[in-house]
Backbone bond lengths (Angstrom), bond angles and torsions (degrees), N, CA, C in turn:
res aa  C-N    CA-C-N  psi(-1)  N-CA   C-N-CA  omega(-1)  CA-C   N-CA-C  phi
1 X - - - 1.500 - - 1.461 108.30 -
2 X 1.311 114.74 122.28 1.496 119.86 -169.39 1.596 107.36 -128.63
3 X 1.357 110.15 168.66 1.416 118.35 172.91 1.521 114.01 86.10
4 X 1.349 118.75 -162.43 1.467 123.14 -176.76 1.508 112.44 -60.38
5 X 1.317 118.90 -38.11 1.466 121.46 178.34 1.444 112.57 -53.56
6 X 1.436 117.25 -50.26 1.395 123.30 -176.06 1.523 109.46 -66.18
7 X 1.310 116.09 -37.89 1.463 121.46 179.13 1.515 110.28 -63.02
8 X 1.323 116.00 -44.47 1.481 120.19 -173.07 1.485 109.04 -70.29
9 X 1.326 120.06 -36.62 1.460 124.33 -178.30 1.542 110.41 -75.20
10 X 1.353 116.49 -46.77 1.440 116.82 -175.73 1.538 110.09 -73.04
11 X 1.205 112.35 -22.80 1.450 108.84 173.03 1.471 104.20 -76.97
12 X 2.715 58.29 -47.35 1.626 97.59 -151.33 0.538 74.74 -174.40
13 X 8.340 72.76 -47.07 0.383 53.02 -175.38 0.791 98.05 -69.79
14 X 14.803 58.21 -48.61 1.456 116.99 -118.12 1.464 104.55 165.56
15 X 1.179 87.59 63.04 1.462 89.84 -171.81 1.560 110.29 -73.16
16 X 1.346 116.35 90.66 1.403 117.45 169.42 1.569 108.05 -74.72
17 X 1.325 114.46 -32.60 1.453 118.36 168.46 1.609 104.38 -146.13
18 X 1.293 116.41 128.02 1.470 118.96 -177.21 1.506 110.20 -85.03
19 X 1.336 117.31 128.87 1.437 121.97 -179.90 1.554 110.51 -65.07
20 X 1.287 113.56 128.24 1.461 116.40 -179.81 1.543 111.33 -118.86
21 X 1.331 114.79 7.59 1.427 120.98 178.30 1.517 109.80 -88.97
22 X 1.251 115.76 -176.02 1.509 118.37 179.49 1.510 110.24 -70.27
23 X 1.366 115.97 157.74 1.437 120.54 -177.48 1.517 109.43 -70.36
24 X 1.336 119.13 157.40 1.406 120.76 179.11 1.512 111.52 -60.09
25 X 1.363 113.31 144.89 1.469 116.59 178.33 1.516 114.08 -58.24
26 X 1.323 120.39 129.59 1.404 124.86 -179.34 1.486 114.45 81.10
27 X 1.349 118.13 7.28 1.456 118.25 -179.40 1.484 115.08 -73.36
28 X 1.369 116.85 -14.84 1.434 123.04 -177.38 1.483 111.19 81.39
29 X 1.295 120.52 2.40 1.422 126.66 -178.73 1.540 110.42 -98.26
30 X 1.286 116.90 120.18 1.501 119.22 -179.51 1.518 110.51 -61.79
31 X 1.359 115.47 124.76 1.447 119.19 -178.00 1.495 114.33 -64.13
32 X 1.417 116.57 -16.09 1.415 119.19 178.78 1.521 112.23 -91.98
33 X 1.318 115.57 -6.76 1.449 121.09 -172.78 1.558 108.44 -86.33
34 X 1.407 115.97 61.44 1.439 119.44 -178.55 1.525 108.99 -111.62
35 X 1.274 117.83 12.57 1.496 119.39 179.06 1.553 106.57 -77.46
36 X 1.362 114.36 156.75 1.475 117.13 -176.26 1.488 113.49 -61.09
37 X 1.323 115.00 148.87 1.474 123.08 -173.63 1.543 105.90 -126.98
38 X 1.288 115.09 126.57 1.489 120.20 175.57 1.578 105.22 -115.90
39 X 1.341 113.64 132.35 1.450 117.81 -177.51 1.526 109.06 -149.68
40 X 1.329 117.73 164.18 1.419 124.74 173.07 1.463 109.44 -113.72
41 X 1.355 118.52 120.34 1.481 117.28 -174.49 1.497 114.49 -84.99
42 X 1.306 118.21 -172.09 1.505 123.23 -174.44 1.502 113.88 -64.35
43 X 1.312 119.03 -12.79 1.453 120.09 178.05 1.495 112.73 -100.33
44 X 1.282 116.31 2.33 1.484 122.84 -176.76 1.475 117.30 83.58
45 X 1.395 113.01 11.54 1.453 121.49 -176.13 1.522 109.77 -89.02
46 X 1.308 118.27 134.37 1.479 124.52 177.15 1.523 108.15 -75.81
47 X 1.320 114.76 130.28 1.489 119.76 178.79 1.555 108.49 -127.49
48 X 1.308 114.65 134.25 1.454 122.00 175.13 1.489 110.39 -113.52
49 X 1.345 117.32 118.02 1.447 121.01 178.95 1.551 108.26 -110.41
50 X 1.339 117.26 142.64 1.477 120.04 178.43 1.524 115.97 -68.01
51 X 1.360 112.75 -16.35 1.473 118.57 -179.28 1.544 109.11 178.70
52 X 1.287 113.63 177.98 1.526 118.62 -178.94 1.541 108.83 -63.84
53 X 1.308 116.33 129.89 1.438 122.82 179.10 1.488 111.57 -63.64
54 X 1.364 115.84 134.90 1.467 122.21 -178.68 1.585 112.20 -123.46
55 X 1.388 113.52 -8.78 1.463 121.53 176.20 1.500 109.67 -135.18
56 X 1.321 114.42 100.53 1.427 117.72 -171.38 1.548 112.23 -118.78
57 X 1.313 114.75 133.56 1.474 118.76 171.81 1.550 105.40 -104.63
58 X 1.324 116.17 122.18 1.456 121.17 -177.31 1.521 107.30 -102.56
59 X 1.347 116.26 125.50 1.471 120.58 178.23 1.490 111.04 -104.48
60 X 1.403 115.35 5.40 1.464 120.33 -179.54 1.479 107.51 -125.78
61 X 1.341 118.63 118.21 1.469 119.78 -179.22 1.563 115.47 -55.47
62 X 1.295 114.89 -36.77 1.542 116.87 -178.33 1.550 106.97 -73.13
63 X 1.286 120.13 -28.19 1.461 122.56 175.19 1.579 108.58 -69.16
64 X 1.323 119.84 -36.38 1.430 124.53 176.72 1.542 107.57 -60.65
65 X 1.334 114.11 -46.96 1.474 118.28 179.05 1.517 111.52 -62.36
66 X 1.338 118.04 -39.47 1.399 122.21 178.68 1.542 113.07 -62.51
67 X 1.334 115.00 -42.25 1.462 118.70 179.55 1.538 109.88 -64.94
68 X 1.312 117.38 -36.01 1.451 120.67 175.28 1.546 110.56 -64.82
69 X 1.329 117.64 -42.68 1.505 121.54 178.13 1.466 113.08 -62.88
70 X 1.338 115.12 -27.99 1.525 120.34 -176.56 1.532 108.28 -85.78
71 X 1.309 116.58 -1.88 1.507 120.45 -174.74 1.490 115.75 76.09
72 X 1.278 117.31 20.19 1.506 123.45 179.73 1.556 111.69 -104.07
73 X 1.267 117.83 26.66 1.443 122.61 -177.11 1.525 112.34 -52.32
74 X 1.361 114.01 -46.82 1.490 120.09 -171.71 1.579 108.31 -71.50
75 X 1.282 120.31 -11.83 1.461 120.06 179.01 1.529 109.25 -85.50
76 X 1.321 120.27 -11.35 1.486 121.89 -179.44 1.554 108.07 -82.85
77 X 1.311 117.90 120.06 1.470 122.30 -176.09 1.507 111.34 -112.77
78 X 1.328 118.34 -6.99 1.492 122.42 -178.21 1.477 110.35 -155.61
79 X 1.340 114.58 152.42 1.544 121.35 -175.63 1.490 107.70 -143.72
80 X 1.310 116.62 -173.30 1.479 122.63 174.63 1.546 109.35 -111.13
81 X 1.339 113.56 171.71 1.419 117.37 177.79 1.526 115.60 -64.71
82 X 1.364 114.13 -15.62 1.448 120.80 -176.65 1.552 113.62 -94.38
83 X 1.291 120.34 2.20 1.418 121.35 176.27 1.556 106.98 -79.26
84 X 1.322 114.45 125.13 1.479 120.54 -176.47 1.548 113.00 -108.89
85 X 1.262 117.66 -0.30 1.504 119.29 -179.92 1.538 109.37 -64.63
86 X 1.342 114.56 134.29 1.440 119.29 -175.63 1.564 111.88 -58.03
87 X 1.331 115.90 -42.99 1.464 118.24 -177.58 1.495 114.65 -65.09
88 X 1.372 116.09 -23.96 1.416 119.96 -176.77 1.592 112.34 -87.76
89 X 1.265 115.35 -7.30 1.449 121.37 -174.22 1.591 113.10 -57.52
90 X 1.334 114.63 -32.51 1.450 118.40 -179.09 1.508 113.70 -88.53
91 X 1.322 115.90 -3.92 1.444 117.78 177.62 1.508 109.86 -76.16
92 X 1.293 119.30 151.58 1.490 120.39 179.69 1.498 111.74 -74.02
93 X 1.300 116.61 139.94 1.488 122.77 -178.19 1.506 110.93 -94.30
94 X 1.330 118.93 143.56 1.445 120.77 176.31 1.555 109.66 -104.97
95 X 1.345 116.59 15.64 1.443 122.26 -179.51 1.543 111.61 95.90
96 X 1.352 116.41 -133.73 1.464 118.88 -178.91 1.500 110.50 -85.21
97 X 1.349 114.03 165.27 1.468 118.75 174.75 1.524 114.74 -72.48
98 X 1.350 113.97 -25.30 1.452 121.50 175.79 1.514 107.99 -99.47
99 X 1.293 116.69 126.19 1.484 122.29 -174.15 1.515 112.97 46.32
100 X 1.314 112.83 66.67 1.484 115.18 176.17 1.505 112.46 -73.17
101 X 1.298 118.32 175.76 1.463 125.03 176.97 1.548 107.96 -72.85
102 X 1.329 115.80 108.50 1.451 116.82 -177.09 1.515 109.38 -70.10
103 X 1.269 118.24 -30.20 1.503 120.70 177.18 1.525 109.45 -60.88
104 X 1.355 115.76 -48.58 1.472 117.97 -179.12 1.565 110.66 -65.03
105 X 1.326 114.79 -39.89 1.468 120.12 -179.67 1.498 112.22 -62.43
106 X 1.296 117.37 -49.47 1.513 122.44 -178.50 1.561 110.39 -61.75
107 X 1.321 115.52 -37.29 1.467 119.03 -177.22 1.574 113.26 -65.50
108 X 1.324 114.68 -16.45 1.452 119.51 177.67 1.525 113.32 -84.70
109 X 1.387 117.80 -7.35 1.416 125.54 176.50 1.591 110.05 48.42
110 X 1.320 118.82 53.82 1.458 119.70 178.75 1.491 111.95 -77.43
111 X 1.334 117.95 155.42 1.457 120.79 173.81 1.560 109.38 -103.68
112 X 1.316 115.93 4.80 1.444 119.80 172.57 1.519 110.42 -162.25
113 X 1.427 116.09 137.54 1.439 119.86 175.37 1.596 107.25 -117.53
114 X 1.282 115.11 131.20 1.438 115.88 176.80 1.531 106.40 -104.88
115 X 1.345 116.81 122.66 1.466 120.30 -175.85 1.544 112.26 -129.19
116 X 1.287 114.77 164.75 1.529 118.90 -177.26 1.539 106.34 -77.19
117 X 1.294 116.96 125.97 1.463 121.70 -175.94 1.489 111.91 -86.87
118 X 1.270 118.17 62.23 1.493 122.45 175.86 1.467 114.74 -121.98
119 X 1.279 117.89 -173.72 1.477 124.43 -179.05 1.458 113.36 -91.20
120 X 1.342 120.21 1.27 1.397 121.87 -177.54 1.523 115.58 -72.86
121 X 1.331 112.50 -20.64 1.511 114.19 -175.10 1.591 106.95 -145.57
122 X 1.335 115.47 101.39 1.474 119.93 176.83 1.534 110.24 -89.98
123 X 1.371 115.54 -23.08 1.449 120.62 -170.17 1.541 111.47 -70.88
124 X 1.353 118.37 -39.44 1.472 120.33 -177.39 1.531 112.99 -64.64
125 X 1.329 119.48 -53.51 1.498 114.46 177.57 1.449 114.66 -61.12
126 X 1.369 119.41 -35.08 1.444 121.29 178.12 1.498 114.27 -62.96
127 X 1.349 114.57 -38.88 1.444 121.75 -179.97 1.589 108.96 -71.65
128 X 1.285 116.64 -37.03 1.467 120.95 177.48 1.500 109.67 -64.56
129 X 1.313 117.38 -40.27 1.465 123.17 178.60 1.543 109.86 -60.76
130 X 1.344 112.60 -46.06 1.488 118.86 179.53 1.523 110.43 -56.43
131 X 1.278 117.67 -41.07 1.453 122.19 -176.17 1.481 114.44 -86.33
132 X 1.305 116.27 -4.02 1.488 121.13 176.36 1.509 110.69 75.06
133 X 1.332 116.01 31.84 1.493 122.72 -179.05 1.425 110.80 -96.80
134 X 1.316 123.27 117.82 1.498 122.10 -179.19 1.509 110.37 -66.99
135 X 1.337 115.25 145.49 1.410 123.71 178.86 1.522 112.89 -147.46
136 X 1.272 117.45 150.57 1.473 122.73 173.64 1.506 108.27 -125.50
137 X 1.360 115.52 143.00 1.396 120.36 176.25 1.486 113.06 -101.73
138 X 1.327 119.12 136.92 1.447 123.58 174.97 1.546 105.86 -125.22
139 X 1.352 111.68 150.44 1.531 115.64 178.28 1.530 106.90 -144.73
140 X 1.347 120.75 78.22 1.415 123.57 -176.53 1.545 114.04 -76.52
141 X 1.341 115.41 70.01 1.469 119.27 177.75 1.491 114.66 -81.15
142 X 1.330 117.21 -30.16 1.378 125.44 -177.47 1.506 113.13 -132.70
143 X 1.352 117.85 168.90 1.486 121.75 -179.31 1.491 112.58 -55.10
144 X 1.318 114.98 -47.15 1.475 118.76 177.41 1.541 114.24 -58.43
145 X 1.378 113.93 -34.55 1.457 117.25 177.20 1.549 112.66 -70.27
146 X 1.346 114.96 -29.76 1.476 117.88 176.15 1.581 108.74 -66.31
147 X 1.336 113.75 -44.11 1.478 115.08 179.60 1.518 111.54 -63.79
148 X 1.322 116.29 -34.61 1.473 119.93 -179.53 1.535 108.87 -69.35
149 X 1.362 118.26 -37.23 1.438 123.68 178.99 1.505 107.81 -61.40
150 X 1.306 117.99 -44.26 1.484 123.09 178.59 1.565 109.35 -60.36
151 X 1.310 116.18 -44.48 1.445 120.44 178.99 1.502 110.02 -60.53
152 X 1.303 118.17 -51.20 1.486 122.44 -177.66 1.459 111.63 -59.02
153 X 1.361 117.47 -48.03 1.488 119.24 -176.96 1.525 110.46 -71.55
154 X 1.297 117.63 -27.94 1.444 119.41 174.20 1.511 111.75 -64.85
155 X 1.310 115.68 -43.70 1.491 122.17 174.80 1.538 109.73 -60.61
156 X 1.292 115.15 -49.33 1.531 117.73 -176.42 1.477 115.41 -65.44
157 X 1.321 119.88 -22.30 1.440 123.59 179.87 1.523 109.12 -103.91
158 X 1.338 117.02 8.71 1.467 118.10 176.43 1.593 112.89 73.60
159 X 1.325 117.86 23.62 1.395 122.15 179.53 1.505 114.74 -128.91
160 X 1.325 118.21 56.37 1.397 122.78 -179.57 1.543 112.76 -62.20
161 X 1.297 116.82 -39.17 1.461 119.93 178.87 1.515 112.72 -63.36
162 X 1.292 119.64 -42.18 1.424 123.66 177.98 1.533 109.10 -65.17
163 X 1.362 117.60 -41.17 1.409 120.10 174.89 1.534 112.40 -59.87
164 X 1.303 116.34 -44.16 1.474 120.89 179.09 1.543 111.64 -58.05
165 X 1.353 115.29 -44.24 1.432 120.06 179.58 1.554 112.17 -61.72
166 X 1.326 113.76 -42.60 1.530 121.27 177.55 1.502 109.87 -60.70
167 X 1.295 117.00 -48.67 1.485 121.58 179.80 1.506 110.49 -61.12
168 X 1.316 120.09 -45.40 1.435 121.27 177.77 1.552 113.06 -61.84
169 X 1.330 114.78 -39.26 1.467 121.67 179.21 1.565 108.59 -62.42
170 X 1.325 118.36 -43.77 1.427 123.98 -178.61 1.572 107.40 -66.39
171 X 1.215 116.63 -50.24 1.497 118.89 179.07 1.513 112.25 -52.34
172 X 1.384 115.45 -47.00 1.488 117.20 -179.22 1.481 110.90 -63.89
173 X 1.345 117.66 -40.32 1.472 120.84 177.81 1.504 112.44 -59.38
174 X 1.309 116.21 -49.33 1.451 121.34 -179.71 1.547 112.60 -65.05
175 X 1.345 118.03 -33.93 1.457 121.25 176.34 1.531 107.26 -64.56
176 X 1.286 120.57 -41.64 1.454 121.18 -177.47 1.539 110.83 -66.63
177 X 1.303 117.60 -35.53 1.478 120.52 177.52 1.561 109.17 -70.35
178 X 1.313 115.97 -41.42 1.468 121.68 177.52 1.503 109.72 -58.37
179 X 1.298 122.19 -46.74 1.440 124.76 -178.27 1.497 110.66 -62.80
180 X 1.328 115.09 -39.71 1.517 120.13 -175.70 1.565 111.72 -65.12
181 X 1.350 116.96 -21.28 1.491 117.45 -176.65 1.476 113.77 -75.23
182 X 1.356 118.27 -17.07 1.469 124.27 -175.78 1.461 110.05 -59.46
183 X 1.294 115.98 142.49 1.461 124.57 174.95 1.586 110.39 69.87
184 X 1.298 116.20 18.27 1.451 119.66 175.63 1.540 110.61 -109.84
185 X 1.299 118.18 156.20 1.497 119.51 176.79 1.499 111.56 -63.28
186 X 1.286 117.73 159.06 1.463 125.22 -177.92 1.560 110.65 -113.18
187 X 1.295 117.30 76.57 1.471 120.10 -179.13 1.559 114.07 -62.93
188 X 1.306 114.19 153.06 1.503 116.23 172.63 1.559 108.50 -86.12
189 X 1.292 114.34 126.21 1.427 123.76 -167.80 1.509 111.17 -121.35
190 X 1.345 119.30 139.18 1.481 122.17 172.18 1.525 106.36 -128.62
191 X 1.351 115.34 137.66 1.386 120.42 172.29 1.511 106.51 -102.72
192 X 1.337 120.94 120.12 1.428 124.00 -176.37 1.488 109.30 -112.78
193 X 1.323 115.44 128.23 1.519 122.51 -171.52 1.456 111.18 -102.29
194 X 1.332 119.54 -2.15 1.432 120.22 -179.44 1.565 111.59 96.59
195 X 1.333 113.96 -172.66 1.431 120.49 179.84 1.521 109.11 98.85
196 X 1.343 114.17 165.88 1.508 119.44 178.91 1.535 105.84 -131.62
197 X 1.423 118.80 109.66 1.482 123.82 -6.04 1.505 112.57 -69.01
198 X 1.356 116.23 163.97 1.466 117.46 -176.63 1.482 116.41 -64.01
199 X 1.330 116.39 147.28 1.460 123.92 177.60 1.521 110.37 -97.53
200 X 1.327 120.11 141.59 1.454 123.50 -179.29 1.553 108.89 -131.51
201 X 1.311 114.65 158.43 1.462 119.47 178.41 1.553 107.54 -86.27
202 X 1.295 113.81 131.15 1.545 122.62 179.75 1.481 111.27 -97.36
203 X 1.302 116.61 -158.45 1.476 124.03 -177.62 1.528 113.98 -76.26
204 X 1.315 114.50 161.91 1.457 121.57 175.33 1.557 114.52 55.61
205 X 1.333 113.72 37.56 1.473 121.16 177.20 1.477 112.22 -120.69
206 X 1.285 115.19 162.84 1.464 119.58 175.34 1.555 111.59 -52.92
207 X 1.362 115.98 -46.54 1.423 120.91 -179.93 1.506 111.30 -64.28
208 X 1.217 119.72 -43.83 1.499 125.20 177.76 1.521 108.44 -54.32
209 X 1.294 115.72 -46.54 1.524 120.37 -178.68 1.510 108.37 -65.92
210 X 1.231 121.53 -42.65 1.446 123.47 176.28 1.539 113.25 -59.06
211 X 1.309 116.55 -45.91 1.456 119.21 175.20 1.525 111.07 -56.87
212 X 1.337 118.80 -48.78 1.408 123.58 -177.40 1.576 108.69 -64.97
213 X 1.316 118.07 -41.51 1.441 122.12 179.64 1.511 110.29 -59.61
214 X 1.276 116.07 -36.20 1.537 122.49 -176.32 1.524 109.87 -80.98
215 X 1.316 118.57 -3.63 1.430 121.90 179.39 1.529 117.04 92.94
216 X 1.325 114.46 13.51 1.473 120.11 177.40 1.485 110.84 -100.43
217 X 1.355 114.29 175.65 1.450 121.53 177.17 1.558 108.06 -124.26
218 X 1.311 115.49 125.30 1.443 117.57 -176.90 1.489 110.33 -70.26
219 X 1.310 116.89 115.31 1.533 123.83 -176.07 1.534 107.85 -60.55
220 X 1.332 118.85 -24.52 1.495 120.79 179.31 1.465 113.21 -114.24
221 X 1.381 115.01 34.54 1.420 120.31 178.68 1.517 115.97 -74.81
222 X 1.364 115.70 -0.48 1.455 119.73 179.46 1.551 111.92 -106.98
223 X 1.286 119.44 8.34 1.451 123.04 175.39 1.503 112.46 -62.73
224 X 1.335 116.99 156.62 1.461 120.11 179.12 1.547 113.36 -89.27
225 X 1.369 113.68 -4.09 1.446 118.80 -176.64 1.509 109.43 -124.73
226 X 1.328 118.10 160.28 1.494 120.85 177.53 1.513 108.02 -66.86
227 X 1.258 118.06 -42.88 1.520 122.17 179.82 1.551 104.48 -139.07
228 X 1.294 114.81 139.88 1.413 121.67 -177.34 1.515 116.78 -150.77
229 X 1.283 119.53 148.77 1.478 122.27 169.34 1.524 108.63 -75.94
230 X 1.314 115.86 143.27 1.481 119.97 -179.82 1.533 105.07 -134.40
231 X 1.345 113.28 152.47 1.476 123.41 177.72 1.547 106.75 -69.56
232 X 1.345 115.66 139.02 1.492 117.32 176.34 1.470 112.99 -54.77
233 X 1.329 118.86 -33.12 1.399 122.78 177.19 1.551 114.71 -59.14
234 X 1.350 112.76 -33.95 1.441 119.31 176.99 1.500 112.80 -68.79
235 X 1.327 116.86 -35.92 1.423 121.91 175.52 1.574 109.77 -58.61
236 X 1.291 114.88 -45.74 1.471 120.18 176.14 1.504 112.38 -58.83
237 X 1.322 113.89 -44.81 1.505 118.87 -174.02 1.536 112.87 -72.07
238 X 1.305 117.45 -14.12 1.456 117.07 -172.49 1.544 112.73 -83.82
239 X 1.275 121.55 -3.62 1.442 128.71 176.65 1.568 107.55 55.46
240 X 1.324 118.18 61.01 1.466 123.75 -174.12 1.467 110.12 -82.28
241 X 1.280 116.47 138.44 1.529 123.03 176.69 1.531 111.74 -91.31
242 X 1.346 116.07 -40.98 1.434 120.54 -175.93 1.559 107.65 -136.16
243 X 1.257 114.37 129.92 1.501 120.96 172.37 1.552 107.51 -110.09
244 X 1.314 114.76 123.37 1.458 122.34 177.00 1.502 109.97 -100.48
245 X 1.380 115.56 132.57 1.483 121.94 178.06 1.493 108.15 -137.27
246 X 1.289 115.08 154.01 1.438 120.52 171.65 1.536 111.33 -105.86
247 X 1.300 113.68 -1.35 1.502 123.11 177.26 1.545 106.13 -152.07
248 X 1.324 115.08 115.50 1.439 120.76 -176.71 1.528 112.61 -64.22
249 X 1.287 117.59 -26.91 1.449 123.47 179.36 1.563 110.01 -70.59
250 X 1.410 116.28 -14.55 1.425 120.37 179.23 1.502 116.03 -77.49
251 X 1.328 117.95 -6.01 1.415 119.50 -170.79 1.584 108.21 -142.19
252 X 1.348 114.21 134.45 1.471 120.94 172.90 1.483 109.85 -97.10
253 X 1.285 118.85 118.86 1.535 121.67 -175.11 1.492 112.08 -58.31
254 X 1.304 119.58 -24.86 1.459 122.42 -177.64 1.492 111.67 -62.05
255 X 1.327 117.29 -23.18 1.449 119.83 179.10 1.515 115.11 -77.54
256 X 1.307 116.43 -10.86 1.419 121.80 174.86 1.544 108.57 -149.96
257 X 1.343 114.99 64.77 1.443 119.64 -169.56 1.535 116.40 -62.13
258 X 1.293 117.91 -21.22 1.440 118.87 176.21 1.501 115.85 -93.46
259 X 1.348 115.74 2.21 1.511 119.88 -174.58 1.545 108.92 -92.58
260 X 1.356 112.43 152.94 1.388 122.59 168.52 1.500 109.68 -88.05
261 X 1.355 118.72 123.87 1.482 124.48 -178.81 1.458 109.65 -95.93
262 X 1.381 116.45 122.86 1.476 121.90 -178.94 1.527 110.50 -122.90
263 X 1.323 114.45 136.44 1.488 119.40 169.11 1.524 111.75 -80.35
264 X 1.319 117.27 136.88 1.410 120.78 175.21 1.503 112.52 -126.88
265 X 1.305 122.08 166.10 1.415 127.41 179.78 1.501 109.83 -56.46
266 X 1.372 113.80 128.83 1.466 117.25 175.67 1.483 121.15 -56.11
267 X 1.382 112.44 -19.57 1.528 119.27 -178.89 1.494 104.84 -71.47
268 X 1.295 127.22 -4.18 1.424 124.74 173.11 1.534 108.32 -59.23
269 X 1.301 118.80 -25.08 1.441 121.49 177.02 1.576 116.59 -94.65
270 X 1.331 109.74 12.59 1.478 118.48 -176.47 1.470 111.29 -134.32
271 X 1.316 117.77 69.80 1.559 118.97 -173.31 1.532 109.31 -54.81
272 X 1.343 112.18 116.40 1.511 118.65 -178.95 1.475 110.83 -156.22
273 X 1.354 114.30 -161.53 1.538 122.68 -178.46 1.443 114.82 -62.96
274 X 1.359 120.37 -21.29 1.408 125.31 177.15 1.541 115.47 -78.34
275 X 1.299 119.19 14.93 1.444 124.43 -172.07 1.512 113.30 -58.12
276 X 1.316 118.66 -37.45 1.448 120.50 179.43 1.546 111.07 -68.32
277 X 1.261 117.62 -42.69 1.456 118.04 176.07 1.483 113.05 -62.39
278 X 1.348 117.05 -38.53 1.474 121.98 -179.57 1.560 107.72 -68.85
279 X 1.332 113.84 -45.01 1.518 117.33 -175.91 1.548 107.95 -63.06
280 X 1.284 121.17 -41.09 1.410 126.18 178.54 1.563 111.14 -58.56
281 X 1.391 111.79 -44.57 1.465 117.69 178.77 1.509 112.12 -64.89
282 X 1.291 116.11 -40.03 1.508 120.72 178.49 1.516 110.70 -67.59
283 X 1.290 117.49 -38.90 1.484 122.18 179.55 1.535 111.00 -63.63
284 X 1.361 115.12 -43.80 1.421 117.63 178.44 1.508 114.66 -67.89
285 X 1.389 115.51 -33.04 1.399 119.28 176.65 1.534 113.55 -69.62
286 X 1.331 115.32 -42.38 1.486 120.28 -177.89 1.557 109.46 -65.92
287 X 1.337 117.92 -44.69 1.389 124.05 -173.87 1.509 114.34 -84.34
288 X 1.345 117.48 -3.19 1.439 122.17 177.46 1.483 111.41 70.32
289 X 1.359 119.69 38.34 1.406 122.31 -175.62 1.550 111.59 -115.69
290 X 1.284 116.26 31.09 1.464 121.79 178.76 1.574 108.97 -65.28
291 X 1.278 114.84 134.84 1.467 120.42 179.97 1.533 109.81 -77.51
């Protein structure tokens, strides 16, 4: 599995001199919030920052979205090739979120790097440690992980109250969607990401949770992996009612001839602060309530 899809799912990513001046205008970071910050990141690692971060390189696209949602857009000085937000297009890229260009990253002189807290890349955090560059790991695999990422980045940017408000807003939105699913049928649903053979979302994933929240049952909820390639014959055998795709070219209808195929927001592959919007879109697609 390659390209932006793989980056979004696996994610979904330097203080050579720490800025001690006021935060950039419009960054959303309080210029007085320079007192030390202690937090626990998404990997369970304790992190001590000398103050609120004002120059951030984000190696995780959903973290970039989160920083934007927290009002800290102007604090982001670097991104990856997989960040698709319009406002981030003019920011310098450091390559991929996994094993980025350290030369490009260091040149941006960030006071914080946000990276994907997985086992795919041990080199980057080790190198950052050698250079004395602060970093936090996030791993937005599930909805609770997304909320924790918001909390961590809110702390790191000196905006814990804004993060708390955003988390509460998301919880209320998801609760409303969950209540609406009651008394509705529970169709068997598959999210197909494309590939040859096609990849699907398995159990204990953000997508699996959205399907369940919307009142569906993940047809591949018994897989041994979070995401996996499956034989086309297995798609046929699963007796699927609804196939969700973010790209119609990613799925051949003959593999589930009796299923209704629905397009959903591509951010379903990018667990982030837009989770309520994505969850609502998934619910409408699964229940056949598209306007």
